[in-house]
Each structure stands twice: as structure tokens, then as C-alpha cells.
C-alpha positions as CSV (number, residue, x, y, z in Angstrom):
1,M,60.2,76.7,158.4
2,N,58.7,78.2,161.6
3,Q,61.3,79.5,163.2
4,R,59.6,79.5,166.5
5,T,58.2,75.8,166.6
6,G,60.3,74.5,164.1
7,A,57.2,73.2,162.3
8,A,57.3,73.9,158.3
9,D,54.8,77.0,157.4
10,S,51.7,76.0,155.5
11,L,51.7,78.1,152.9
12,P,54.7,79.2,150.5
13,D,55.6,82.5,151.0
14,D,54.1,83.7,147.5
15,S,50.8,82.3,147.8
16,T,47.7,83.8,148.9
17,P,45.1,81.8,150.8
18,T,42.1,80.9,148.9
19,G,39.6,82.1,151.7
20,S,41.5,85.4,151.5
21,P,39.6,88.7,149.6
22,M,43.1,89.3,147.9
23,A,42.6,85.5,146.0
24,S,40.0,86.6,143.7
25,Q,41.4,90.3,142.7
26,P,44.1,90.6,140.0
27,T,47.4,90.9,140.8
28,L,48.8,93.4,138.3
29,L,46.8,96.5,137.6
30,A,46.3,98.5,134.2
31,P,48.1,101.8,134.5
32,I,46.0,104.5,134.0
33,A,46.7,107.0,130.8
34,R,48.1,110.2,131.3
35,L,45.4,112.6,129.7
36,L,47.0,115.8,130.5
37,L,50.7,116.5,131.1
38,T,52.4,119.3,133.8
39,P,54.8,121.8,132.3
40,S,58.0,120.1,133.8
41,E,56.6,116.5,132.4
42,A,55.7,118.2,129.1
43,A,59.3,119.8,128.7
44,A,60.7,116.5,130.2
45,A,58.7,114.4,127.4
46,L,59.8,116.8,124.6
47,R,63.4,117.1,126.3
48,I,63.5,120.7,126.0
49,S,63.6,123.4,128.9
50,P,60.6,124.4,130.8
51,R,61.6,127.8,130.1
52,L,61.9,127.0,126.2
53,L,58.1,125.3,126.6
54,W,56.9,128.3,128.3
55,S,58.0,131.0,125.8
56,K,56.8,128.6,122.9
57,T,53.3,128.1,124.4
58,K,53.4,132.0,125.1
59,A,53.9,132.7,121.4
60,G,51.5,130.1,120.4
61,E,53.4,127.5,118.9
62,I,52.5,124.4,121.5
63,P,48.9,124.6,122.3
64,C,47.9,124.3,126.1
65,I,44.9,123.5,128.1
66,R,44.2,126.0,131.4
67,I,42.6,124.8,133.8
68,G,41.9,127.9,136.4
69,K,45.6,128.8,136.9
70,A,46.9,125.3,135.7
71,V,48.6,125.4,132.6
72,R,48.5,121.4,131.1
73,Y,49.5,120.0,127.9
74,A,48.2,117.1,126.0
75,P,50.3,114.8,124.7
76,S,48.0,114.1,121.4
77,A,48.9,118.1,121.0
78,L,52.7,117.7,121.8
79,Q,53.0,115.0,119.1
80,E,51.2,117.2,116.6
81,W,53.9,120.0,117.3
82,I,56.4,117.5,116.8
83,D,55.0,116.7,113.2
84,S,54.5,119.9,112.4
85,V,58.3,120.8,113.2
86,K,59.3,117.8,111.2
87,S,57.5,118.7,108.3
88,E,58.9,122.3,108.2
89,E,62.4,121.4,107.9
């Protein structure tokens, strides 16, 4: 009910008018897959400290990608590293 006029609202709170530009668009957008992770994201994903990640990167154990001065990690490379560590055990 409209508080000022006392009249009933013409649309329910959760609807979009059919003539609205939003009516034809999907309500949910697919998330964009992360192709590369920052060092802090990669460390968090591996549940290790950024310092340990960097030491393993410098030692050549964990591969990284350099884009200018930025260092990034491919999730698939991190998974390959995990698999290689598991196979060594």
C-alpha cells in the first residue's frame, strides 16, 4: 500500500515492469573464471604463507607467469604442483 495516498501499489516489490529494459535481461550473470591469481590469492588457495610461496617460486618449484613486473600464478599450474608433491610422498 502506498503510504502517501493509501492506494495499493501497482507492482509487487520484487517484480520488474514488462516494458522495462531490465525485463529482457537475465537476472543472474555467470561469474568470470579467474585465469591467473595474484601471489596473495595463490598463497591463500594453497593455504601457505606468501613468503613460502615466493621461496618455492624462486627455487623453481612453483611456476609463475610474469607480466611486466607483476607475478601471477595459473590455477592449473598450482594443481600440477600439488599433484607432484603428493606423488613424491
